[in-house]
All heavy atoms as a GROMACS GRO file, in nm:
protein
  594
    1MET      N    1   2.935   4.737 -11.590
    1MET     CA    2   3.012   4.724 -11.461
    1MET      C    3   3.068   4.586 -11.454
    1MET      O    4   3.000   4.492 -11.454
    1MET     CB    5   2.910   4.747 -11.351
    1MET     CG    6   2.967   4.797 -11.230
    1MET     SD    7   2.830   4.828 -11.119
    1MET     CE    8   2.890   4.910 -10.988
    2ASP      N    9   3.199   4.578 -11.445
    2ASP     CA   10   3.260   4.442 -11.432
    2ASP      C   11   3.300   4.421 -11.288
    2ASP      O   12   3.293   4.504 -11.199
    2ASP     CB   13   3.372   4.424 -11.534
    2ASP     CG   14   3.499   4.503 -11.500
    2ASP    OD1   15   3.511   4.543 -11.381
    2ASP    OD2   16   3.584   4.511 -11.588
    3TRP      N   17   3.345   4.302 -11.266
    3TRP     CA   18   3.376   4.253 -11.134
    3TRP      C   19   3.493   4.329 -11.066
    3TRP      O   20   3.498   4.341 -10.948
    3TRP     CB   21   3.407   4.103 -11.131
    3TRP     CG   22   3.284   4.025 -11.153
    3TRP    CD1   23   3.241   3.972 -11.272
    3TRP    CD2   24   3.184   3.996 -11.055
    3TRP    NE1   25   3.121   3.902 -11.252
    3TRP    CE2   26   3.083   3.917 -11.118
    3TRP    CE3   27   3.168   4.026 -10.918
    3TRP    CZ2   28   2.972   3.872 -11.050
    3TRP    CZ3   29   3.058   3.977 -10.858
    3TRP    CH2   30   2.960   3.900 -10.921
    4THR      N   31   3.582   4.371 -11.146
    4THR     CA   32   3.702   4.451 -11.088
    4THR      C   33   3.659   4.575 -11.020
    4THR      O   34   3.710   4.617 -10.916
    4THR     CB   35   3.804   4.476 -11.194
    4THR    OG1   36   3.748   4.550 -11.299
    4THR    CG2   37   3.865   4.347 -11.250
    5GLU      N   38   3.559   4.643 -11.080
    5GLU     CA   39   3.507   4.762 -11.017
    5GLU      C   40   3.435   4.736 -10.890
    5GLU      O   41   3.454   4.812 -10.789
    5GLU     CB   42   3.413   4.837 -11.115
    5GLU     CG   43   3.480   4.898 -11.236
    5GLU     CD   44   3.384   4.958 -11.330
    5GLU    OE1   45   3.260   4.961 -11.305
    5GLU    OE2   46   3.428   5.006 -11.440
    6ILE      N   47   3.363   4.626 -10.889
    6ILE     CA   48   3.288   4.591 -10.766
    6ILE      C   49   3.387   4.551 -10.654
    6ILE      O   50   3.377   4.595 -10.536
    6ILE     CB   51   3.189   4.478 -10.793
    6ILE    CG1   52   3.079   4.523 -10.887
    6ILE    CG2   53   3.133   4.419 -10.663
    6ILE    CD1   54   2.995   4.416 -10.940
    7VAL      N   55   3.489   4.467 -10.687
    7VAL     CA   56   3.587   4.430 -10.593
    7VAL      C   57   3.667   4.550 -10.542
    7VAL      O   58   3.695   4.565 -10.419
    7VAL     CB   59   3.679   4.326 -10.655
    7VAL    CG1   60   3.800   4.300 -10.564
    7VAL    CG2   61   3.607   4.192 -10.682
    8THR      N   62   3.702   4.640 -10.633
    8THR     CA   63   3.777   4.761 -10.596
    8THR      C   64   3.694   4.848 -10.499
    8THR      O   65   3.742   4.902 -10.397
    8THR     CB   66   3.813   4.844 -10.721
    8THR    OG1   67   3.892   4.762 -10.801
    8THR    CG2   68   3.896   4.964 -10.680
    9ALA      N   69   3.569   4.864 -10.532
    9ALA     CA   70   3.475   4.940 -10.443
    9ALA      C   71   3.462   4.875 -10.309
    9ALA      O   72   3.461   4.943 -10.204
    9ALA     CB   73   3.340   4.961 -10.518
   10GLY      N   74   3.449   4.741 -10.308
   10GLY     CA   75   3.443   4.668 -10.179
   10GLY      C   76   3.571   4.686 -10.095
   10GLY      O   77   3.559   4.709  -9.973
   11ILE      N   78   3.686   4.672 -10.158
   11ILE     CA   79   3.808   4.689 -10.081
   11ILE      C   80   3.820   4.835 -10.031
   11ILE      O   81   3.860   4.855  -9.915
   11ILE     CB   82   3.930   4.653 -10.177
   11ILE    CG1   83   3.927   4.502 -10.208
   11ILE    CG2   84   4.062   4.699 -10.117
   11ILE    CD1   85   4.032   4.461 -10.311
   12ALA      N   86   3.781   4.927 -10.110
   12ALA     CA   87   3.787   5.067 -10.066
   12ALA      C   88   3.696   5.092  -9.952
   12ALA      O   89   3.728   5.163  -9.849
   12ALA     CB   90   3.749   5.164 -10.184
   13ALA      N   91   3.573   5.032  -9.952
   13ALA     CA   92   3.476   5.048  -9.846
   13ALA      C   93   3.529   4.981  -9.722
   13ALA      O   94   3.521   5.036  -9.609
   13ALA     CB   95   3.339   4.986  -9.886
   14LEU      N   96   3.590   4.862  -9.733
   14LEU     CA   97   3.648   4.800  -9.614
   14LEU      C   98   3.759   4.876  -9.553
   14LEU      O   99   3.775   4.881  -9.434
   14LEU     CB  100   3.698   4.654  -9.651
   14LEU     CG  101   3.586   4.552  -9.673
   14LEU    CD1  102   3.652   4.421  -9.722
   14LEU    CD2  103   3.509   4.525  -9.544
   15GLY      N  104   3.844   4.933  -9.643
   15GLY     CA  105   3.953   5.016  -9.596
   15GLY      C  106   3.906   5.137  -9.525
   15GLY      O  107   3.958   5.178  -9.420
   16ALA      N  108   3.798   5.200  -9.579
   16ALA     CA  109   3.742   5.320  -9.505
   16ALA      C  110   3.685   5.283  -9.369
   16ALA      O  111   3.712   5.355  -9.272
   16ALA     CB  112   3.635   5.382  -9.598
   17VAL      N  113   3.616   5.178  -9.367
   17VAL     CA  114   3.551   5.132  -9.241
   17VAL      C  115   3.657   5.094  -9.144
   17VAL      O  116   3.661   5.130  -9.022
   17VAL     CB  117   3.451   5.016  -9.260
   17VAL    CG1  118   3.411   4.949  -9.132
   17VAL    CG2  119   3.331   5.063  -9.344
   18GLY      N  120   3.761   5.016  -9.191
   18GLY     CA  121   3.873   4.972  -9.103
   18GLY      C  122   3.951   5.095  -9.052
   18GLY      O  123   3.988   5.099  -8.936
   19GLY      N  124   3.981   5.189  -9.140
   19GLY     CA  125   4.058   5.310  -9.099
   19GLY      C  126   3.978   5.389  -8.990
   19GLY      O  127   4.034   5.441  -8.897
   20SER      N  128   3.847   5.400  -9.022
   20SER     CA  129   3.766   5.477  -8.928
   20SER      C  130   3.760   5.412  -8.790
   20SER      O  131   3.771   5.474  -8.686
   20SER     CB  132   3.620   5.490  -8.980
   20SER     OG  133   3.537   5.554  -8.893
   21ALA      N  134   3.744   5.277  -8.789
   21ALA     CA  135   3.742   5.205  -8.664
   21ALA      C  136   3.877   5.217  -8.587
   21ALA      O  137   3.878   5.234  -8.469
   21ALA     CB  138   3.714   5.058  -8.687
   22LEU      N  139   3.984   5.211  -8.665
   22LEU     CA  140   4.115   5.221  -8.598
   22LEU      C  141   4.137   5.365  -8.540
   22LEU      O  142   4.183   5.378  -8.428
   22LEU     CB  143   4.233   5.198  -8.705
   22LEU     CG  144   4.371   5.209  -8.654
   22LEU    CD1  145   4.398   5.101  -8.551
   22LEU    CD2  146   4.468   5.197  -8.772
   23MET      N  147   4.099   5.467  -8.609
   23MET     CA  148   4.108   5.602  -8.560
   23MET      C  149   4.025   5.625  -8.436
   23MET      O  150   4.059   5.691  -8.343
   23MET     CB  151   4.077   5.703  -8.667
   23MET     CG  152   4.178   5.710  -8.777
   23MET     SD  153   4.345   5.731  -8.717
   23MET     CE  154   4.335   5.896  -8.652
   24GLN      N  155   3.899   5.566  -8.446
   24GLN     CA  156   3.811   5.575  -8.329
   24GLN      C  157   3.867   5.506  -8.210
   24GLN      O  158   3.858   5.557  -8.094
   24GLN     CB  159   3.673   5.513  -8.364
   24GLN     CG  160   3.571   5.530  -8.259
   24GLN     CD  161   3.530   5.673  -8.226
   24GLN    OE1  162   3.540   5.759  -8.315
   24GLN    NE2  163   3.497   5.704  -8.101
   25SER      N  164   3.932   5.393  -8.231
   25SER     CA  165   3.993   5.318  -8.117
   25SER      C  166   4.107   5.398  -8.058
   25SER      O  167   4.119   5.405  -7.932
   25SER     CB  168   4.047   5.188  -8.173
   25SER     OG  169   4.116   5.120  -8.070
   26LYS      N  170   4.187   5.462  -8.142
   26LYS     CA  171   4.298   5.546  -8.089
   26LYS      C  172   4.242   5.668  -8.017
   26LYS      O  173   4.296   5.705  -7.909
   26LYS     CB  174   4.394   5.591  -8.201
   26LYS     CG  175   4.476   5.471  -8.255
   26LYS     CD  176   4.575   5.522  -8.359
   26LYS     CE  177   4.647   5.400  -8.409
   26LYS     NZ  178   4.798   5.406  -8.387
   27ALA      N  179   4.144   5.728  -8.070
   27ALA     CA  180   4.085   5.845  -8.008
   27ALA      C  181   4.024   5.809  -7.872
   27ALA      O  182   4.037   5.880  -7.771
   27ALA     CB  183   3.980   5.911  -8.096
   28THR      N  184   3.961   5.697  -7.861
   28THR     CA  185   3.906   5.648  -7.737
   28THR      C  186   4.017   5.623  -7.634
   28THR      O  187   4.000   5.655  -7.519
   28THR     CB  188   3.823   5.520  -7.760
   28THR    OG1  189   3.719   5.547  -7.853
   28THR    CG2  190   3.760   5.464  -7.633
   29ALA      N  191   4.127   5.562  -7.682
   29ALA     CA  192   4.242   5.538  -7.588
   29ALA      C  193   4.301   5.668  -7.534
   29ALA      O  194   4.324   5.679  -7.414
   29ALA     CB  195   4.346   5.458  -7.660
   30VAL      N  196   4.313   5.770  -7.618
   30VAL     CA  197   4.362   5.900  -7.578
   30VAL      C  198   4.269   5.961  -7.472
   30VAL      O  199   4.308   6.013  -7.372
   30VAL     CB  200   4.390   5.990  -7.700
   30VAL    CG1  201   4.413   6.134  -7.654
   30VAL    CG2  202   4.500   5.941  -7.781
   31LEU      N  203   4.139   5.963  -7.507
   31LEU     CA  204   4.039   6.017  -7.413
   31LEU      C  205   4.036   5.939  -7.282
   31LEU      O  206   4.024   6.003  -7.175
   31LEU     CB  207   3.905   6.014  -7.479
   31LEU     CG  208   3.877   6.112  -7.588
   31LEU    CD1  209   3.737   6.093  -7.652
   31LEU    CD2  210   3.895   6.253  -7.536
   32GLN      N  211   4.064   5.811  -7.285
   32GLN     CA  212   4.065   5.731  -7.156
   32GLN      C  213   4.181   5.772  -7.068
   32GLN      O  214   4.170   5.785  -6.952
   32GLN     CB  215   4.074   5.582  -7.187
   32GLN     CG  216   4.058   5.496  -7.072
   32GLN     CD  217   3.930   5.506  -6.998
   32GLN    OE1  218   3.823   5.517  -7.058
   32GLN    NE2  219   3.933   5.516  -6.866
   33VAL      N  220   4.301   5.796  -7.129
   33VAL     CA  221   4.418   5.841  -7.060
   33VAL      C  222   4.388   5.980  -6.998
   33VAL      O  223   4.424   6.002  -6.880
   33VAL     CB  224   4.541   5.840  -7.153
   33VAL    CG1  225   4.659   5.917  -7.086
   33VAL    CG2  226   4.580   5.702  -7.192
   34LYS      N  227   4.332   6.068  -7.075
   34LYS     CA  228   4.297   6.203  -7.024
   34LYS      C  229   4.204   6.193  -6.909
   34LYS      O  230   4.212   6.268  -6.813
   34LYS     CB  231   4.249   6.293  -7.136
   34LYS     CG  232   4.362   6.333  -7.234
   34LYS     CD  233   4.304   6.428  -7.339
   34LYS     CE  234   4.416   6.466  -7.436
   34LYS     NZ  235   4.364   6.554  -7.542
   35LEU      N  236   4.102   6.108  -6.923
   35LEU     CA  237   3.999   6.092  -6.821
   35LEU      C  238   4.059   6.037  -6.690
   35LEU      O  239   4.026   6.083  -6.585
   35LEU     CB  240   3.885   6.001  -6.870
   35LEU     CG  241   3.772   5.983  -6.777
   35LEU    CD1  242   3.702   6.110  -6.747
   35LEU    CD2  243   3.670   5.881  -6.839
   36ASP      N  244   4.152   5.942  -6.707
   36ASP     CA  245   4.216   5.886  -6.587
   36ASP      C  246   4.300   5.994  -6.520
   36ASP      O  247   4.303   5.999  -6.399
   36ASP     CB  248   4.304   5.768  -6.624
   36ASP     CG  249   4.230   5.644  -6.668
   36ASP    OD1  250   4.108   5.640  -6.634
   36ASP    OD2  251   4.287   5.559  -6.732
   37ALA      N  252   4.365   6.079  -6.595
   37ALA     CA  253   4.450   6.186  -6.536
   37ALA      C  254   4.359   6.283  -6.462
   37ALA      O  255   4.390   6.334  -6.356
   37ALA     CB  256   4.534   6.255  -6.643
   38LEU      N  257   4.242   6.318  -6.526
   38LEU     CA  258   4.148   6.406  -6.467
   38LEU      C  259   4.100   6.352  -6.338
   38LEU      O  260   4.083   6.425  -6.236
   38LEU     CB  261   4.036   6.438  -6.562
   38LEU     CG  262   3.933   6.541  -6.519
   38LEU    CD1  263   4.001   6.676  -6.497
   38LEU    CD2  264   3.826   6.556  -6.625
   39ARG      N  265   4.062   6.223  -6.334
   39ARG     CA  266   4.015   6.162  -6.208
   39ARG      C  267   4.120   6.166  -6.102
   39ARG      O  268   4.091   6.192  -5.986
   39ARG     CB  269   3.979   6.013  -6.234
   39ARG     CG  270   3.850   5.998  -6.304
   39ARG     CD  271   3.818   5.846  -6.320
   39ARG     NE  272   3.689   5.832  -6.391
   39ARG     CZ  273   3.669   5.739  -6.478
   39ARG    NH1  274   3.758   5.651  -6.507
   39ARG    NH2  275   3.551   5.735  -6.538
   40ASN      N  276   4.249   6.146  -6.138
   40ASN     CA  277   4.358   6.154  -6.046
   40ASN      C  278   4.367   6.295  -5.981
   40ASN      O  279   4.388   6.316  -5.863
   40ASN     CB  280   4.487   6.112  -6.110
   40ASN     CG  281   4.604   6.102  -6.012
   40ASN    OD1  282   4.582   6.078  -5.896
   40ASN    ND2  283   4.722   6.113  -6.058
   41ASP      N  284   4.355   6.397  -6.068
   41ASP     CA  285   4.358   6.533  -6.027
   41ASP      C  286   4.246   6.564  -5.935
   41ASP      O  287   4.264   6.630  -5.829
   41ASP     CB  288   4.357   6.629  -6.145
   41ASP     CG  289   4.482   6.631  -6.232
   41ASP    OD1  290   4.585   6.574  -6.183
   41ASP    OD2  291   4.474   6.683  -6.344
   42VAL      N  292   4.125   6.518  -5.960
   42VAL     CA  293   4.008   6.539  -5.874
   42VAL      C  294   4.033   6.473  -5.743
   42VAL      O  295   4.000   6.534  -5.637
   42VAL     CB  296   3.880   6.492  -5.943
   42VAL    CG1  297   3.766   6.490  -5.845
   42VAL    CG2  298   3.846   6.579  -6.061
   43ASP      N  299   4.083   6.350  -5.741
   43ASP     CA  300   4.109   6.283  -5.612
   43ASP      C  301   4.210   6.364  -5.529
   43ASP      O  302   4.194   6.375  -5.408
   43ASP     CB  303   4.165   6.140  -5.639
   43ASP     CG  304   4.055   6.047  -5.689
   43ASP    OD1  305   3.929   6.079  -5.674
   43ASP    OD2  306   4.096   5.940  -5.744
   44THR      N  307   4.320   6.417  -5.594
   44THR     CA  308   4.417   6.493  -5.520
   44THR      C  309   4.354   6.617  -5.466
   44THR      O  310   4.376   6.648  -5.348
   44THR     CB  311   4.535   6.528  -5.616
   44THR    OG1  312   4.593   6.408  -5.668
   44THR    CG2  313   4.635   6.611  -5.546
   45LEU      N  314   4.278   6.687  -5.545
   45LEU     CA  315   4.211   6.810  -5.495
   45LEU      C  316   4.113   6.781  -5.380
   45LEU      O  317   4.104   6.850  -5.284
   45LEU     CB  318   4.145   6.880  -5.610
   45LEU     CG  319   4.233   6.945  -5.706
   45LEU    CD1  320   4.153   7.002  -5.827
   45LEU    CD2  321   4.316   7.056  -5.648
   46SER      N  322   4.045   6.665  -5.394
   46SER     CA  323   3.949   6.628  -5.289
   46SER      C  324   4.024   6.605  -5.158
   46SER      O  325   3.973   6.646  -5.048
   46SER     CB  326   3.874   6.503  -5.334
   46SER     OG  327   3.780   6.462  -5.236
   47ARG      N  328   4.131   6.532  -5.163
   47ARG     CA  329   4.214   6.513  -5.039
   47ARG      C  330   4.260   6.644  -4.980
   47ARG      O  331   4.255   6.664  -4.861
   47ARG     CB  332   4.330   6.423  -5.069
   47ARG     CG  333   4.292   6.274  -5.080
   47ARG     CD  334   4.415   6.185  -5.082
   47ARG     NE  335   4.508   6.214  -5.184
   47ARG     CZ  336   4.505   6.160  -5.309
   47ARG    NH1  337   4.405   6.084  -5.342
   47ARG    NH2  338   4.601   6.192  -5.397
   48ARG      N  339   4.298   6.740  -5.062
   48ARG     CA  340   4.348   6.867  -5.017
   48ARG      C  341   4.237   6.946  -4.949
   48ARG      O  342   4.256   7.010  -4.847
   48ARG     CB  343   4.404   6.952  -5.134
   48ARG     CG  344   4.544   6.894  -5.179
   48ARG     CD  345   4.594   6.985  -5.286
   48ARG     NE  346   4.720   6.930  -5.335
   48ARG     CZ  347   4.783   6.982  -5.442
   48ARG    NH1  348   4.732   7.086  -5.510
   48ARG    NH2  349   4.902   6.930  -5.482
   49VAL      N  350   4.112   6.938  -5.009
   49VAL     CA  351   3.996   7.011  -4.953
   49VAL      C  352   3.960   6.945  -4.821
   49VAL      O  353   3.934   7.020  -4.718
   49VAL     CB  354   3.877   7.008  -5.052
   49VAL    CG1  355   3.753   7.046  -4.980
   49VAL    CG2  356   3.907   7.092  -5.171
   50ASP      N  357   3.968   6.816  -4.811
   50ASP     CA  358   3.939   6.742  -4.684
   50ASP      C  359   4.040   6.789  -4.577
   50ASP      O  360   3.997   6.814  -4.463
   50ASP     CB  361   3.941   6.596  -4.703
   50ASP     CG  362   3.823   6.543  -4.781
   50ASP    OD1  363   3.722   6.615  -4.797
   50ASP    OD2  364   3.831   6.427  -4.829
   51LYS      N  365   4.168   6.797  -4.614
   51LYS     CA  366   4.274   6.836  -4.520
   51LYS      C  367   4.242   6.986  -4.472
   51LYS      O  368   4.249   7.015  -4.351
   51LYS     CB  369   4.401   6.837  -4.588
   51LYS     CG  370   4.506   6.748  -4.525
   51LYS     CD  371   4.637   6.752  -4.609
   51LYS     CE  372   4.747   6.700  -4.540
   51LYS     NZ  373   4.875   6.696  -4.615
   52HIS      N  374   4.205   7.069  -4.568
   52HIS     CA  375   4.173   7.213  -4.536
   52HIS      C  376   4.058   7.215  -4.440
   52HIS      O  377   4.054   7.293  -4.338
   52HIS     CB  378   4.148   7.285  -4.662
   52HIS     CG  379   4.107   7.428  -4.639
   52HIS    ND1  380   4.191   7.525  -4.600
   52HIS    CD2  381   3.990   7.488  -4.653
   52HIS    CE1  382   4.127   7.640  -4.584
   52HIS    NE2  383   4.005   7.621  -4.616
   53ASN      N  384   3.948   7.141  -4.469
   53ASN     CA  385   3.830   7.150  -4.388
   53ASN      C  386   3.862   7.098  -4.248
   53ASN      O  387   3.814   7.150  -4.151
   53ASN     CB  388   3.720   7.061  -4.451
   53ASN     CG  389   3.660   7.125  -4.572
   53ASN    OD1  390   3.677   7.246  -4.592
   53ASN    ND2  391   3.591   7.052  -4.654
   54ASN      N  392   3.947   6.996  -4.240
   54ASN     CA  393   3.988   6.947  -4.107
   54ASN      C  394   4.061   7.053  -4.030
   54ASN      O  395   4.045   7.067  -3.908
   54ASN     CB  396   4.076   6.821  -4.123
   54ASN     CG  397   4.105   6.751  -3.990
   54ASN    OD1  398   4.029   6.759  -3.898
   54ASN    ND2  399   4.219   6.691  -3.987
   55LEU      N  400   4.147   7.126  -4.097
   55LEU     CA  401   4.220   7.233  -4.032
   55LEU      C  402   4.128   7.342  -3.984
   55LEU      O  403   4.142   7.391  -3.871
   55LEU     CB  404   4.324   7.296  -4.132
   55LEU     CG  405   4.397   7.416  -4.079
   55LEU    CD1  406   4.490   7.377  -3.962
   55LEU    CD2  407   4.476   7.483  -4.191
   56ILE      N  408   4.026   7.377  -4.062
   56ILE     CA  409   3.932   7.477  -4.020
   56ILE      C  410   3.857   7.430  -3.892
   56ILE      O  411   3.840   7.506  -3.798
   56ILE     CB  412   3.829   7.510  -4.132
   56ILE    CG1  413   3.903   7.588  -4.237
   56ILE    CG2  414   3.714   7.589  -4.077
   56ILE    CD1  415   3.822   7.618  -4.366
   57ASP      N  416   3.817   7.307  -3.892
   57ASP     CA  417   3.748   7.252  -3.772
   57ASP      C  418   3.844   7.259  -3.651
   57ASP      O  419   3.799   7.299  -3.543
   57ASP     CB  420   3.706   7.105  -3.793
   57ASP     CG  421   3.600   7.096  -3.897
   57ASP    OD1  422   3.527   7.197  -3.925
   57ASP    OD2  423   3.578   6.981  -3.946
   58ARG      N  424   3.970   7.222  -3.663
   58ARG     CA  425   4.065   7.225  -3.554
   58ARG      C  426   4.086   7.366  -3.511
   58ARG      O  427   4.101   7.392  -3.391
   58ARG     CB  428   4.195   7.154  -3.596
   58ARG     CG  429   4.176   7.004  -3.611
   58ARG     CD  430   4.300   6.931  -3.661
   58ARG     NE  431   4.425   6.989  -3.620
   58ARG     CZ  432   4.534   6.993  -3.700
   58ARG    NH1  433   4.526   6.940  -3.819
   58ARG    NH2  434   4.648   7.047  -3.655
   59MET      N  435   4.098   7.454  -3.602
   59MET     CA  436   4.118   7.602  -3.565
   59MET      C  437   4.001   7.655  -3.492
   59MET      O  438   4.016   7.733  -3.390
   59MET     CB  439   4.151   7.685  -3.691
   59MET     CG  440   4.291   7.667  -3.742
   59MET     SD  441   4.420   7.693  -3.621
   59MET     CE  442   4.398   7.861  -3.586
   60THR      N  443   3.882   7.620  -3.530
   60THR     CA  444   3.761   7.669  -3.459
   60THR      C  445   3.763   7.619  -3.314
   60THR      O  446   3.737   7.693  -3.218
   60THR     CB  447   3.635   7.616  -3.530
   60THR    OG1  448   3.637   7.665  -3.668
   60THR    CG2  449   3.506   7.670  -3.463
   61ILE      N  450   3.796   7.496  -3.294
   61ILE     CA  451   3.811   7.436  -3.159
   61ILE      C  452   3.916   7.511  -3.079
   61ILE      O  453   3.898   7.542  -2.960
   61ILE     CB  454   3.834   7.285  -3.163
   61ILE    CG1  455   3.706   7.210  -3.224
   61ILE    CG2  456   3.868   7.229  -3.030
   61ILE    CD1  457   3.732   7.066  -3.260
   62ALA      N  458   4.034   7.536  -3.143
   62ALA     CA  459   4.141   7.603  -3.075
   62ALA      C  460   4.100   7.742  -3.037
   62ALA      O  461   4.133   7.790  -2.928
   62ALA     CB  462   4.266   7.602  -3.166
   63GLU      N  463   4.032   7.815  -3.127
   63GLU     CA  464   3.989   7.951  -3.094
   63GLU      C  465   3.893   7.952  -2.978
   63GLU      O  466   3.900   8.042  -2.887
   63GLU     CB  467   3.927   8.015  -3.220
   63GLU     CG  468   4.019   8.050  -3.331
   63GLU     CD  469   3.952   8.090  -3.459
   63GLU    OE1  470   3.830   8.076  -3.472
   63GLU    OE2  471   4.028   8.133  -3.545
   64CYS      N  472   3.805   7.855  -2.970
   64CYS     CA  473   3.709   7.850  -2.858
   64CYS      C  474   3.786   7.822  -2.727
   64CYS      O  475   3.757   7.884  -2.622
   64CYS     CB  476   3.610   7.738  -2.882
   64CYS     SG  477   3.491   7.776  -3.007
   65LYS      N  478   3.891   7.734  -2.734
   65LYS     CA  479   3.967   7.695  -2.618
   65LYS      C  480   4.050   7.822  -2.570
   65LYS      O  481   4.060   7.845  -2.454
   65LYS     CB  482   4.059   7.583  -2.644
   65LYS     CG  483   4.133   7.527  -2.531
   65LYS     CD  484   4.040   7.471  -2.431
   65LYS     CE  485   4.119   7.409  -2.316
   65LYS     NZ  486   4.032   7.363  -2.213
   66ILE      N  487   4.099   7.896  -2.670
   66ILE     CA  488   4.180   8.019  -2.632
   66ILE      C  489   4.084   8.120  -2.563
   66ILE      O  490   4.121   8.178  -2.459
   66ILE     CB  491   4.241   8.082  -2.761
   66ILE    CG1  492   4.355   7.996  -2.810
   66ILE    CG2  493   4.292   8.224  -2.734
   66ILE    CD1  494   4.407   8.029  -2.943
   67LYS      N  495   3.966   8.138  -2.612
   67LYS     CA  496   3.871   8.226  -2.550
   67LYS      C  497   3.838   8.184  -2.404
   67LYS      O  498   3.828   8.266  -2.315
   67LYS     CB  499   3.741   8.243  -2.626
   67LYS     CG  500   3.755   8.319  -2.752
   67LYS     CD  501   3.627   8.321  -2.827
   67LYS     CE  502   3.646   8.400  -2.962
   67LYS     NZ  503   3.525   8.401  -3.050
   68GLU      N  504   3.819   8.053  -2.386
   68GLU     CA  505   3.797   7.997  -2.250
   68GLU      C  506   3.916   8.033  -2.158
   68GLU      O  507   3.898   8.076  -2.046
   68GLU     CB  508   3.774   7.853  -2.256
   68GLU     CG  509   3.644   7.808  -2.321
   68GLU     CD  510   3.632   7.658  -2.328
   68GLU    OE1  511   3.712   7.583  -2.266
   68GLU    OE2  512   3.545   7.610  -2.404
   69LEU      N  513   4.036   8.006  -2.209
   69LEU     CA  514   4.156   8.027  -2.128
   69LEU      C  515   4.172   8.175  -2.099
   69LEU      O  516   4.212   8.215  -1.981
   69LEU     CB  517   4.281   7.975  -2.198
   69LEU     CG  518   4.289   7.824  -2.217
   69LEU    CD1  519   4.404   7.780  -2.304
   69LEU    CD2  520   4.296   7.758  -2.076
   70GLU      N  521   4.142   8.263  -2.196
   70GLU     CA  522   4.151   8.413  -2.170
   70GLU      C  523   4.052   8.451  -2.067
   70GLU      O  524   4.078   8.534  -1.983
   70GLU     CB  525   4.127   8.488  -2.301
   70GLU     CG  526   4.241   8.481  -2.397
   70GLU     CD  527   4.213   8.546  -2.533
   70GLU    OE1  528   4.093   8.568  -2.566
   70GLU    OE2  529   4.305   8.577  -2.606
   71SER      N  530   3.936   8.395  -2.069
   71SER     CA  531   3.829   8.426  -1.975
   71SER      C  532   3.869   8.376  -1.835
   71SER      O  533   3.857   8.449  -1.735
   71SER     CB  534   3.699   8.358  -2.018
   71SER     OG  535   3.600   8.380  -1.921
   72GLU      N  536   3.931   8.262  -1.830
   72GLU     CA  537   3.980   8.215  -1.697
   72GLU      C  538   4.089   8.302  -1.641
   72GLU      O  539   4.088   8.332  -1.522
   72GLU     CB  540   4.031   8.068  -1.712
   72GLU     CG  541   3.923   7.964  -1.732
   72GLU     CD  542   3.979   7.826  -1.749
   72GLU    OE1  543   4.101   7.800  -1.714
   72GLU    OE2  544   3.909   7.740  -1.799
   73VAL      N  545   4.180   8.349  -1.725
   73VAL     CA  546   4.290   8.435  -1.685
   73VAL      C  547   4.235   8.567  -1.640
   73VAL      O  548   4.278   8.622  -1.533
   73VAL     CB  549   4.393   8.456  -1.799
   73VAL    CG1  550   4.489   8.564  -1.764
   73VAL    CG2  551   4.464   8.331  -1.828
   74LYS      N  552   4.132   8.622  -1.706
   74LYS     CA  553   4.072   8.749  -1.665
   74LYS      C  554   4.006   8.736  -1.524
   74LYS      O  555   4.021   8.821  -1.441
   74LYS     CB  556   3.961   8.790  -1.762
   74LYS     CG  557   4.011   8.868  -1.875
   74LYS     CD  558   3.890   8.917  -1.961
   74LYS     CE  559   3.939   9.000  -2.081
   74LYS     NZ  560   3.825   9.035  -2.160
   75HIS      N  561   3.937   8.618  -1.500
   75HIS     CA  562   3.874   8.599  -1.371
   75HIS      C  563   3.971   8.576  -1.261
   75HIS      O  564   3.948   8.616  -1.148
   75HIS     CB  565   3.777   8.478  -1.380
   75HIS     CG  566   3.658   8.503  -1.465
   75HIS    ND1  567   3.581   8.622  -1.454
   75HIS    CD2  568   3.592   8.430  -1.556
   75HIS    CE1  569   3.476   8.615  -1.537
   75HIS    NE2  570   3.488   8.494  -1.608
   76GLU      N  571   4.087   8.513  -1.292
   76GLU     CA  572   4.185   8.497  -1.189
   76GLU      C  573   4.254   8.631  -1.155
   76GLU      O  574   4.293   8.646  -1.039
   76GLU     CB  575   4.289   8.395  -1.238
   76GLU     CG  576   4.243   8.252  -1.248
   76GLU     CD  577   4.350   8.154  -1.299
   76GLU    OE1  578   4.465   8.195  -1.328
   76GLU    OE2  579   4.315   8.042  -1.318
   77LYS      N  580   4.272   8.717  -1.249
   77LYS     CA  581   4.333   8.853  -1.219
   77LYS      C  582   4.234   8.938  -1.141
   77LYS      O  583   4.281   9.027  -1.070
   77LYS     CB  584   4.371   8.922  -1.350
   77LYS     CG  585   4.494   8.861  -1.412
   77LYS     CD  586   4.528   8.940  -1.536
   77LYS     CE  587   4.654   8.881  -1.603
   77LYS     NZ  588   4.696   8.957  -1.723
   78SER      N  589   4.109   8.917  -1.153
   78SER     CA  590   4.011   9.004  -1.090
   78SER      C  591   3.995   8.975  -0.943
   78SER      O  592   4.022   8.886  -0.882
   78SER     CB  593   3.869   8.991  -1.156
   78SER     OG  594   3.874   9.014  -1.291
   0.00000   0.00000   0.00000
């Protein structure tokens, strides 16, 4: 075994490790972008659900008020 084989093997190993690290870094960056987009989507949906829940609460109050007004109108007619 001479030194050229050892050096060649060392360069190949460094290239493999470097390439693997570079690919891992790019994959991590892509996953980070997708994760940020997913978080944004979850925040948007959460705001929509909060808006919907607020509407349901308001409608429940309105329905109760309508029943009270209908009851008052019935008593006034009687």
